[in-house]
C-alpha positions in Angstrom: 5.4 -10.0 -50.6 7.6 -7.7 -48.3 6.1 -5.0 -46.2 8.0 -1.9 -47.3 5.2 0.7 -46.5 5.5 2.1 -43.2 1.8 2.9 -43.4 1.0 -0.8 -43.1 2.5 -1.2 -39.7 0.8 -1.0 -36.4 1.7 2.3 -34.6 3.4 0.3 -32.0 4.9 -2.5 -34.2 8.7 -1.0 -34.3 8.9 0.1 -30.7 7.6 -3.1 -29.3 9.9 -5.1 -31.6 13.0 -3.1 -30.3 12.0 -3.3 -26.6 13.9 -6.7 -26.7 17.0 -5.3 -27.8 16.7 -2.0 -25.7 19.1 -3.0 -23.1 21.8 -4.8 -24.7 24.6 -6.2 -22.6 28.3 -4.5 -22.6 30.6 -6.2 -24.9 33.5 -7.1 -22.7 36.8 -9.0 -23.1 39.1 -9.8 -20.3 41.1 -8.1 -19.1 38.8 -5.2 -18.3 37.6 -3.2 -15.3 34.1 -1.9 -14.7 32.6 0.7 -12.5 29.0 0.7 -11.6 26.8 3.2 -10.1 23.0 2.9 -9.2 21.5 6.5 -8.8 18.4 6.5 -6.7 15.5 8.8 -7.8 15.7 12.1 -5.7 14.2 14.5 -8.2 13.4 18.1 -7.2 10.1 19.3 -6.5 7.6 19.1 -9.5 10.2 17.0 -11.2 10.1 13.2 -12.2 12.8 10.7 -11.6 13.4 10.4 -15.4 14.2 14.1 -15.7 16.5 14.3 -12.6 18.3 10.9 -13.7 18.5 12.3 -17.4 19.9 15.9 -16.2 22.8 14.0 -14.4 23.7 12.1 -17.6 23.2 15.2 -19.6 25.9 17.2 -17.2 28.4 14.4 -17.8 27.9 14.3 -21.4 28.4 17.9 -21.4 31.6 17.6 -19.6 33.1 15.6 -22.2 31.6 17.2 -25.2 29.1 14.5 -26.1 25.5 14.9 -27.3 23.2 13.5 -24.7 20.2 11.3 -25.6 16.6 12.6 -26.3 14.4 13.4 -23.4 12.3 10.3 -23.6 15.4 7.9 -23.8 15.6 4.9 -21.1 19.1 3.8 -22.1 22.4 5.3 -23.6 25.6 3.9 -24.7 28.6 5.7 -26.0 32.3 5.3 -26.3 34.0 8.3 -24.3 37.5 7.0 -25.5 39.3 6.5 -22.3 35.8 4.4 -21.2 32.6 3.3 -22.4 29.4 4.3 -20.7 26.2 2.3 -20.4 23.1 4.3 -18.8 19.9 2.7 -18.2 16.7 4.4 -16.6 14.5 2.3 -14.4 11.6 3.2 -12.4 13.1 4.3 -9.1 16.7 4.4 -10.2 19.2 4.7 -13.1 22.5 2.9 -13.4 25.9 4.3 -14.8 28.2 1.4 -15.8 31.8 2.5 -16.9 33.9 -0.1 -18.8 37.8 0.2 -19.6 39.8 -2.5 -21.1 43.4 -2.6 -19.8 46.3 -4.0 -21.7 48.1 -6.1 -18.8 45.8 -7.2 -15.8 47.8 -7.0 -12.4 46.9 -8.8 -9.5 43.1 -8.2 -8.4 44.5 -5.9 -5.4 46.4 -3.8 -7.7 43.6 -3.6 -10.2 41.1 -2.0 -7.8 43.5 1.0 -7.5 42.8 1.9 -11.2 39.3 1.7 -11.7 37.1 4.1 -14.7 35.9 6.3 -12.1 39.1 8.2 -12.0 38.2 9.6 -15.3 35.0 11.1 -14.0 34.9 14.6 -13.2 35.1 15.3 -9.3 32.5 17.9 -9.5 29.8 15.5 -11.0 30.7 12.8 -8.4 30.1 15.5 -5.7 26.8 16.2 -7.1 25.6 12.5 -6.5 25.8 13.5 -2.8 23.1 11.6 -1.1 21.9 9.6 -4.2 24.2 6.8 -4.7 22.8 3.4 -3.7 24.9 1.0 -5.5 29.0 1.6 -6.1 30.6 -1.5 -7.5 33.9 -2.2 -9.1 34.2 -5.4 -11.2 37.7 -6.8 -12.2 37.3 -9.0 -15.5 40.7 -11.1 -15.8 41.8 -13.8 -17.8 45.4 -14.3 -16.6 46.2 -17.4 -14.5 48.5 -16.6 -11.6 49.5 -19.4 -9.2 46.7 -20.6 -6.9 48.4 -19.5 -3.8 49.3 -16.1 -5.1 45.6 -15.5 -6.5 44.2 -16.8 -3.1 46.4 -14.5 -1.1 45.4 -11.6 -3.6 41.9 -12.3 -2.8 42.4 -12.4 0.8 43.7 -8.9 0.7 41.1 -7.5 -1.9 38.3 -8.5 0.5 40.2 -7.8 3.6 40.0 -11.4 5.0 36.3 -11.5 5.4 34.0 -14.1 4.2 33.7 -14.5 0.5 31.4 -16.1 -1.8 32.6 -17.9 -4.9 31.4 -20.3 -7.5 32.1 -21.4 -11.1 29.4 -19.6 -13.3 28.0 -20.0 -16.6 30.3 -23.1 -17.7 33.3 -20.9 -18.3 33.9 -18.3 -15.3 34.8 -17.8 -11.6 33.1 -15.1 -9.6 34.3 -14.0 -6.1 32.9 -11.5 -3.9 32.1 -10.6 -0.2 29.1 -8.1 -1.1 30.5 -5.7 1.6 31.3 -2.0 1.1 35.1 -1.3 1.4 37.2 1.5 2.5 36.9 3.4 -0.8 33.0 3.2 -0.7 32.6 0.5 -3.3 31.7 -3.1 -3.2 34.1 -5.4 -5.2 33.7 -8.3 -7.5 36.6 -10.5 -9.1 35.6 -12.5 -12.2 38.0 -14.8 -13.8 37.5 -15.7 -17.5 38.8 -19.5 -17.7 37.1 -20.2 -20.9 34.0 -18.2 -21.8 32.8 -17.7 -25.1 32.0 -14.4 -27.0 29.9 -11.9 -25.3 29.5 -14.2 -22.3 31.8 -12.0 -20.2 29.6 -9.2 -20.7 26.3 -11.2 -19.9 28.0 -12.3 -16.7 29.3 -8.9 -15.5 25.7 -7.5 -16.1 24.0 -10.2 -14.1 26.4 -9.8 -11.3 25.8 -6.0 -11.2 22.1 -6.5 -11.4 22.3 -9.0 -8.5 24.0 -6.3 -6.5 21.6 -3.5 -7.6 18.4 -5.4 -7.0 19.8 -6.7 -3.8 20.1 -3.2 -2.4 16.6 -2.1 -3.7 15.0 -5.0 -2.3 16.6 -4.2 1.0 15.3 -0.6 1.1 12.0 -2.4 2.4 13.7 -3.5 5.6 14.1 0.2 7.2 10.3 0.6 6.6 9.5 -2.9 8.1 11.7 -1.9 11.1 10.2 1.5 11.5 6.6 0.3 11.2 7.0 -2.5 13.8 6.7 -0.2 16.7 3.4 1.3 15.3 2.0 -1.9 14.7 2.9 -3.1 18.4 0.9 0.2 19.6 -2.0 -0.4 17.4 -2.3 -4.1 18.4 -2.1 -3.3 22.3 -4.8 -0.5 21.8 -6.9 -2.9 19.8 -6.5 -5.7 22.5 -7.5 -3.2 25.2 -10.8 -2.2 23.0 -11.6 -5.8 22.8 -11.4 -6.2 26.5 -13.6 -3.1 26.8 -16.0 -4.4 24.4 -16.3 -7.7 26.3 -16.6 -6.0 29.7 -19.7 -3.9 28.3 -21.3 -7.0 26.9 -24.8 -7.1 28.6 -24.6 -3.8 30.3 -27.6 -1.7 29.9 -26.8 1.9 29.1 -27.7 4.5 26.2 -25.0 3.4 24.1 -22.6 5.9 25.4 -19.7 3.3 25.9 -20.2 1.9 22.3 -20.3 5.1 20.8 -16.8 5.9 22.6 -15.2 2.6 21.5 -16.3 3.1 17.9 -14.8 6.5 17.9 -11.6 4.9 19.1 -11.5 1.8 16.7 -12.2 4.2 13.8 -8.9 6.2 14.9 -7.0 2.9 14.9 -8.2 2.1 11.4 -7.2 5.5 10.2 -3.7 5.0 11.8 -3.2 1.5 10.2 -4.5 2.7 6.9 -2.0 5.6 6.8 0.9 3.0 7.8 -0.1 0.8 5.1 -0.2 3.5 2.5 3.5 4.4 3.6 4.9 1.1 3.3 2.8 -1.1 0.9 4.4 0.2 -2.1 8.0 -0.4 -0.4 7.1 -3.9 0.6 5.8 -4.7 -3.0 8.7 -3.3 -4.8 11.3 -5.2 -2.3 9.3 -8.5 -3.2 9.6 -7.7 -7.0 13.3 -7.0 -6.6 14.0 -10.2 -4.4 12.5 -12.0 -7.3 14.6 -10.4 -9.8 17.8 -11.2 -7.6 16.8 -15.0 -7.4 16.2 -15.2 -11.2 19.7 -13.5 -11.9 21.4 -16.1 -9.5 19.7 -18.8 -11.4 20.9 -17.6 -14.4 24.8 -17.9 -13.2 24.2 -21.7 -13.2 26.8 -21.9 -10.3 28.9 -24.7 -9.4 30.3 -25.1 -5.9 34.1 -24.6 -5.3 34.9 -26.6 -2.3 35.1 -24.7 0.8 33.4 -21.5 -0.5 29.9 -20.7 -0.2 28.0 -19.8 -3.3 26.2 -16.8 -4.2 23.1 -18.3 -3.8 23.8 -19.7 -0.3 25.2 -16.3 0.6 22.1 -14.7 -0.3 19.8 -17.2 1.2 21.5 -16.7 4.7 21.8 -13.0 4.3 19.1 -11.5 2.1 16.2 -14.1 2.7 15.8 -13.3 6.3 15.4 -9.5 5.6 12.7 -10.3 2.9 11.0 -12.6 5.1 11.0 -9.9 7.7 9.3 -7.3 5.1 6.9 -10.2 4.3 6.0 -10.8 7.9 5.5 -6.9 8.6 3.1 -6.6 5.3 1.1 -9.8 6.4 0.8 -8.5 9.8 -0.5 -5.0 8.6 -3.1 -6.7 6.4 -4.2 -9.1 9.3 -4.3 -6.3 11.6 -6.5 -4.3 9.3 -8.9 -7.1 8.9 -9.1 -7.5 12.7 -9.8 -3.8 13.2 -12.6 -4.1 10.5 -14.1 -7.0 12.2 -14.0 -5.2 15.5 -15.6 -2.1 13.8 -18.2 -4.2 12.3 -19.1 -5.6 15.6 -19.1 -2.4 17.5 -21.4 -0.9 14.5 -23.7 -3.9 15.2 -23.9 -3.3 18.7 -24.5 0.6 18.3 -27.3 -0.4 16.1 -28.8 -2.7 18.6 -28.7 -0.1 21.2 -30.4 2.4 19.0 -32.9 0.0 18.1 -33.6 -0.5 21.7 -33.9 3.0 22.3 -36.2 3.5 19.3 -38.4 0.7 20.7 -38.6 2.4 24.2 -39.5 5.6 22.4 -42.2 3.9 20.6 -43.5 2.2 23.6 -43.5 5.6 25.3 -45.4 7.0 22.2 -48.1 4.2 22.6 -48.7 4.9 26.1 -49.3 8.6 25.6 -51.6 7.6 22.8 -53.6 5.4 25.0 -53.9 8.2 27.5 -55.1 10.6 24.9 -57.6 7.8 23.9 -58.8 7.7 27.3 -59.0 11.3 27.9 -60.8 11.6 24.4 -63.4 8.9 25.8 -63.7 11.1 28.9 -64.3 14.1 26.8 -66.8 12.2 24.6 -69.0 11.2 27.8 -69.0 15.0 28.6 -69.9 15.8 25.1 -72.8 13.4 25.2 -74.1 14.9 28.2 -73.5 18.5 26.9 -75.3 17.9 23.6 -78.2 16.2 25.3 -78.6 19.1 27.7 -78.9 21.6 24.7 -81.1 19.3 22.7 -83.5 18.9 25.7 -83.4 22.5 26.3 -84.7 23.2 22.7 -87.3 20.5 23.3 -88.4 22.3 26.4 -88.8 25.6 24.6 -91.0 23.8 22.0 -93.0 21.9 24.6 -93.7 25.4 26.5 -94.8 26.7 23.3 -97.1 24.0 22.8 -98.6 24.2 26.1 -99.5 27.7 25.3 -101.6 26.7 22.1 -103.0 23.8 24.1 -101.2 21.2 22.4 -98.9 19.9 25.2 -100.3 19.1 28.5 -97.2 19.4 30.7 -93.8 20.3 29.3 -92.0 19.1 32.2 -93.1 15.5 31.9 -92.4 15.6 28.1 -88.8 16.7 28.8 -88.5 14.1 31.6 -89.6 11.4 29.1 -87.3 12.5 26.4 -84.1 12.7 28.4 -82.9 9.0 28.2 -84.0 9.0 24.5 -82.1 12.0 23.5 -79.0 11.1 25.6 -79.2 7.5 23.7 -79.6 8.9 20.5 -76.6 11.4 20.8 -74.3 8.5 22.0 -75.4 6.2 19.3 -74.9 9.0 16.7 -71.3 10.0 17.9 -70.4 6.2 17.9 -71.3 5.9 14.3 -69.5 8.9 13.3 -66.4 7.5 14.8 -66.8 4.4 13.3 -67.2 6.1 9.8 -63.9 8.1 10.4 -62.0 4.9 11.6 -63.1 3.4 8.6 -62.0 6.1 6.4 
């Protein structure tokens, strides 16, 4: 049973199946010349990288009277007659690859004088000002000049500099110095000495991807270099705070020093967090691009040409140290953030201890005041017993005098004198009983 009804398919089945074919290799045959531009995203305000890159492609297509791709396109290929264009949109950049087939390939030094970029409108090229991150020319040749003539031509192409070269993909030879020459382009020479169909296109794309991802990976190096002085300053201030914290250890004060140090270390934490936000994405992107460079180099399956460093050795010597620098700065940022957090926790603990000691001192003062109030209350209670007893004896005296008038009591003064201790004792016992009840309640 064949699935012929679109309603049976998952909504993402077709686009997901097409994803693996979304970025095909250019079909190249030697002899050919290729120009490659990687345009770094520099969108206008309130615009995305995709919109800015698509606007450049639309302008180029409009100049040649070609319909541009849809607004959501990520790749585009078209034969403009004099050259073919392959456009790919990436997260941070877009690539324009122009390929032209030539009838007869001269020596490489002459071939680099007639590249596909000569067909591009000058106004469009001027519109790329400040955006070109990678510009590369590739000469794909199948001719077999004499070894001496070819070596002399390579020396003139690369201005006598250090050249990396190797046998690649079991049928080609790759030569480049990975340097930007006087025309603003880096140069690659690829010799087809026995490649199969479409192998040349795959090789050219891998070489151009190595150059593009190499430059994108190196974008992290300026960030690492600019972050280093700030990290040095933060580390120095953190060391000073640690010394001040040690010197303040055991000192008895109201916590003013700890609070001042806590304010300073909070400021350091804000500075390192700001620095991390500015550089963490760039460092992570550089690490990812470096991984892609290594993957593309592995796909070349290089074989050494005696006397010439391979591309892998060249990158290991020149690119790897820069990536190690980015990794070291990123690790240093993370370690410094952890150290600041540890010191922050220690300071907060010390501030908490000082506050607890201060609270304990306050409680002790409150206890002393309560004890003083209790003693004062006990003194007042003694006076209260005397006052209440006085008034009670006075009432008894009036009653005794009344009893003497009617002949019931003989001597009122004797009665009052005998009842004074009895009344005082009764009042005192009554007050204590009342206090016990209130305390129990």
